[in-house]
C-alpha positions as CSV (number, residue, x, y, z in Angstrom):
1,M,125.3,132.8,104.9
2,S,122.7,135.6,106.6
3,M,121.4,134.3,109.6
4,L,117.9,134.7,107.7
5,R,118.9,132.7,105.2
6,F,120.0,130.2,108.2
7,A,117.2,129.7,110.0
8,A,114.9,129.4,106.9
9,A,117.1,125.9,106.2
10,L,117.4,124.8,110.2
11,L,113.7,125.1,110.3
12,P,112.6,122.2,108.6
13,L,115.2,120.1,109.7
14,L,113.8,120.9,113.2
15,A,109.7,120.0,112.7
16,A,111.3,117.1,111.1
17,P,111.5,115.3,114.2
18,A,107.8,116.0,115.5
19,L,106.3,114.9,112.7
20,A,107.6,111.4,111.9
21,E,105.6,111.1,116.0
22,P,102.4,108.9,116.2
23,D,101.0,111.5,118.4
24,H,101.4,114.7,115.9
25,P,98.6,115.7,114.0
26,A,100.3,115.0,111.3
27,A,101.0,111.4,111.9
28,H,97.5,111.0,112.8
29,A,96.4,113.3,109.5
30,A,98.4,110.1,107.2
31,A,97.5,107.5,109.0
32,G,94.0,108.1,109.2
33,A,91.8,109.8,112.9
34,P,92.2,108.7,116.1
35,G,89.4,105.9,116.2
36,Q,89.7,105.2,111.4
37,A,91.0,103.0,110.1
38,S,93.9,104.5,107.8
39,P,93.3,104.1,104.2
40,A,94.3,101.2,102.0
41,P,94.6,101.1,98.5
42,P,92.0,98.8,96.7
43,N,94.4,96.7,95.1
44,A,96.6,95.7,98.8
45,H,96.9,91.9,98.7
46,L,98.3,90.2,101.1
47,Y,99.3,86.6,101.9
48,F,102.0,84.1,103.0
49,I,105.4,82.9,100.2
50,A,105.7,79.6,102.8
51,P,104.3,78.4,103.9
52,A,101.3,75.8,101.5
53,N,98.1,75.7,102.7
54,G,97.9,72.4,103.7
55,A,101.5,72.2,104.9
56,R,102.5,68.9,106.8
57,L,105.8,70.4,108.3
58,R,108.1,70.2,111.6
59,G,109.4,73.2,114.0
60,P,110.4,75.3,113.4
61,V,107.9,76.1,111.0
62,L,109.9,78.7,108.4
63,V,106.7,82.1,107.5
64,Q,107.1,84.9,105.1
65,F,105.1,87.2,104.4
66,G,104.2,88.5,100.9
67,L,102.5,91.8,100.4
68,R,102.0,94.4,96.7
69,G,100.4,97.7,96.7
70,M,101.1,98.7,99.7
71,G,105.1,98.9,101.2
72,V,106.5,97.4,104.3
73,T,107.5,99.5,107.8
74,Q,108.3,99.6,111.6
75,A,105.9,100.5,113.3
76,G,105.3,104.1,114.4
77,S,106.1,105.5,110.4
78,T,103.4,107.3,108.9
79,A,104.7,106.3,105.7
80,A,102.0,106.9,103.2
81,Q,100.7,103.1,102.0
82,A,102.6,101.3,104.1
83,G,102.1,99.0,107.3
84,H,103.2,97.1,109.7
85,H,102.5,92.9,109.8
86,H,101.1,91.0,111.9
87,L,100.7,87.2,112.4
88,L,97.4,85.9,113.8
89,V,98.4,81.9,115.6
90,D,95.2,79.9,115.4
91,S,92.8,83.2,116.5
92,R,89.7,82.3,115.8
93,E,88.4,86.4,116.3
94,P,88.6,88.3,113.5
95,V,90.5,91.6,114.5
96,A,88.4,94.7,115.0
97,P,88.4,97.2,112.8
98,G,89.6,100.9,114.2
99,E,90.8,99.3,117.2
100,P,94.6,98.1,117.2
101,I,95.4,94.5,117.5
102,P,95.6,92.7,120.2
103,A,99.4,91.5,121.4
104,D,99.5,88.3,122.6
105,K,100.4,84.7,122.1
106,Q,98.0,84.6,119.2
107,H,98.7,88.2,117.3
108,L,102.5,88.0,117.1
109,H,103.2,91.8,116.3
110,F,106.6,93.4,113.5
111,G,106.9,96.2,114.4
112,A,110.6,96.4,113.0
113,G,109.3,96.1,109.5
114,Q,109.5,92.3,109.5
115,T,108.9,90.0,106.4
116,E,109.5,86.3,107.8
117,T,110.1,85.1,111.4
118,N,110.8,81.4,112.3
119,L,107.8,80.2,114.7
120,D,108.1,77.2,117.3
121,L,104.7,76.0,116.7
122,P,103.2,72.7,119.1
123,P,102.5,69.2,116.9
124,G,99.0,69.8,115.5
125,R,97.3,71.4,113.1
126,H,97.2,75.2,113.1
127,R,95.5,78.2,111.5
128,L,97.4,81.3,110.5
129,Q,96.6,84.7,109.0
130,L,98.4,87.7,108.0
131,V,97.1,91.4,108.8
132,L,98.9,95.3,107.9
133,G,99.0,97.5,110.5
134,D,98.7,101.0,110.3
135,A,101.7,103.3,112.5
136,R,98.5,102.5,115.9
137,H,98.7,98.7,114.7
138,K,95.3,99.5,114.2
139,P,94.0,97.5,110.7
140,F,93.6,98.9,107.2
141,A,89.9,100.2,105.9
142,P,89.6,98.1,104.0
143,L,91.0,95.1,105.7
144,V,94.5,93.8,104.3
145,A,95.1,90.0,105.0
146,S,95.7,87.0,103.9
147,R,93.6,84.6,103.3
148,V,93.7,81.5,106.5
149,I,96.0,78.9,106.2
150,E,96.4,75.7,107.7
151,V,99.3,73.8,108.6
152,T,100.1,70.7,110.3
153,V,102.7,70.0,112.3
154,L,104.2,67.0,113.0
155,P,106.2,65.3,115.7
156,P,110.1,65.6,115.9
157,A,111.2,63.0,114.1
158,R,112.9,60.1,115.5
159,H,116.4,59.3,115.0
160,R,117.3,55.4,115.0
161,R,120.1,54.8,117.1
162,V,122.5,52.5,115.6
163,R,124.1,49.3,116.6
164,R,127.6,49.0,116.4
165,G,129.1,45.6,117.1
């Protein structure tokens, strides 16, 4: 193989890692310009597979995420029309358009592309909402979010002692 053909074949392989970096200009083009939300298709739909709205259950709570019209990927990935999940727990504040979704006990990030989790929630009523984030943890435009659901976590079951006699 000639040196010219070898260099031509090698060049795309050397450039690929740079294009995959979230701070590379090509990554910003795929994920929306800095300060702007990444575009989402109008038919994207984010929803809870489980639990159902109004569910009364004991912990840990299995939460399964559903998504149609877009794909799920890892945080930092600039794949077109794909993002990663964020689960809002007992948050009353809407996510800010164009701003990264906070990372705290009320805003759980699933940056490895997870589509379910087990939550250890204390007994009581809880509000849950899913929001899809782009490569930079920013919500898409239009917003890709589930409706808010409420679940009630019951106290642990009491075990009756059986007397043997």
